[in-house]
N, C-alpha and C positions, 0 to 999 in steps of 0.2 A: 136189168140195168146194165148199160154198156159201160165198160171201164175206159178210162182215159188212156190214150196212147202213151202218155208220159209215164204211166204206171206199169206199162208192159214192155220191158226191154226186148222181148221176143217178137214184137209186132213188126212185120215187114213194111208196113206203111209209115212207120215212124221216121221222121226226118232227123238226121243227126244235128245236134246243136253245135255251136262254136266251141272250140277247145278252150279251156280256161287259160288265162294269161299267167305265166310263171315269171316271177322276178328273177333275173339272173343273179347268181352269187357274186360276191366281190372278187373271187379268184377265177371267174370264168374267162376263158380265152376265146379267141375267134375260132371260127369253124375251120380255119386253115392251119391251126396249131400254133399261131403266133401269140405273143403276150398282148393283153388288151392295152389300148391306148391310155396312157396316164398323163393327164394335162399338167400334173405337178412336176413331172420329170423334165419338162421343157424349160430350159434356162436355169436349171438347178445348179447348185455349187459343184465345182469340179473336185473330184476325188484326188487325194494326194498321189501324184504319179510316182512310179518306181524310181525314176531318176532323181527325184527330190530326196528320197531316202539315201540314195547313192551319194548325193552331194553332201549330205551331213556326214556320212562315213568318210568321204575323201577329205573333208575339212579336218576331222580328227586325226586321220592318217598323216596329213601334211603337218599338223601340229606335233605329232609324235616324232616324225622324222626330223623336224626342226629342233626339237628339244634334244634329241640324241646328237645331232650335229653340233648344237651349242655346247653340250657337255664335252664332246670330243675336242672342241676348240679351246677349252679351258686348260687342258694339259700342256699344249705348246706354249701358252701364255705364261706358264709357271716354270718352263724349262730354262734354267739359267744358261746352260751350254748353248742352246739355240739363240737365246737373247744375246749372248756374248758374241757369237758369230755374226749375227745381224748388225750389231753395233760396230763391230770391227770392220765389217764390209762397208759401212757408211762413214768410216773414218772417225768415229767417235771414241773418246777416251773411255776406257772401261775400268771401273773400280767397283769395290763391293757395294758402296752406297748407291752409285748410279745403277748398278745391276739390280739391287733390291728395289729401288724406286721404279725402274722399268717393269719389273715383275709385278709389283703392286698395281701399277697403272694398267698393265695388260690384263690382270685378273679382274679388276673393277670394270674395265671395258667389256670383257667377255661376259661377265655376269649381267651387266646392264643390257647388252645385246641379246641376252637370253630371256630376261624377265619382261622387258617392254613389249617385244613381239608376242610373247605368250598372252599378255593381257589383251592385246589387240585381237589375237586369235579367238579368245574367249568371248569378247564383245561381238565379233563377227558371227561366231557360231550361235550365240544366243539370238541374234537378229535373224539368222537364217531359220532356226527352229521355230521362231514366231512368224515366219513367212513375211518378214519385213525386207523390202527391196534394198534398204540402206545396208542391211547386213551382207547382202550379196555384193553390193558395190564396194563396201569396205573390204570384204574378202578378196575381191578382184584387184583392188588397188594394192593391197598389201601383198597379195600373191605375185602380182606383176613386178613389184619392187624387189621382193625376195628372190624371184627367179632371175631377174637381171643381175643382181649382185652376186648370185651364185654362179651364173655363167661367167661373169667377169672374174670371179675367184678361180675358176678353172684354168685361167691363163697361167696361173702359177702351179700347174700340175706337177712340174718337176720338183718344186719345193715340197709339195705334199708327199711325194714318193720318198723324198730324202728323210722324212720324219718317221719312217718305218711303219709299224702296224697302225699307229694312230693316223698317219697320213693316208694310208690305204683305206682305212675306215672312213675318214673324212671324204675321200674321193667317192666312195660308194654311196655314202649318204647324200652327197651333193647331187649325184646323178639321179638318185631316187627322188630327191626333193623336186628337181626339175620335172621329172616324168609325172609325178603325182599332181603337180600344179598345172601342167598342161591338160591332163585328164580332168582336173577340177574345172578349168575354164570351159572345156568342151561340154561338160555336164551342166555347169551353172547357166550357160547361155544357150542351152538347147530349147527347142520350141515349146515343149510341154512344161519345162521348168519355168520358162518365161511367162507362160500363160498362168501358171499357178501363183507366181509372185504377183502378177497383175491383179488376180482375184483377191489375194490377201487371205489371211487366216479366217476361217469361218467359225464363229463361236458355237 
């Protein structure tokens, strides 16, 4: 009885059959060493860019500098000698009751100018962390106004220096505030940050 050629792997007359098909694994790459094409990656959500994290840090730094500057401005508002000189230079009559009233008003104004912007800072920061464009716009408006007022305040640099150490500290903080805000604007309106805000927060 002659055996079948399929039963004899040593038979030279045997024709090789087709190689069995193997399903490629999910992690198999191309033969050129590149990653396989992933259709789900096309049009996917944009990852948080590094400049967005920098923007959040700059917002907090600007807040910190503003708070320090606001605290430094409280001391001149309570300085009776300085208030007396200012009132005398303006030709106003100076007595104890007038001086006390001026010191109280100056203190209230300084505290109000410290608290209100801090609240706006917090609101803007929360909006930014949630990738809400209104947070960036609020921060930009507030930052622009704060920078302009600070630049205008530098016109009285001579008065600052006359206040001694507090004046020098106020001058340094003012310059730092302007520099941080300029860097904030550059970062907030960079291309990648703008695209990330346009996408919005991905749940």
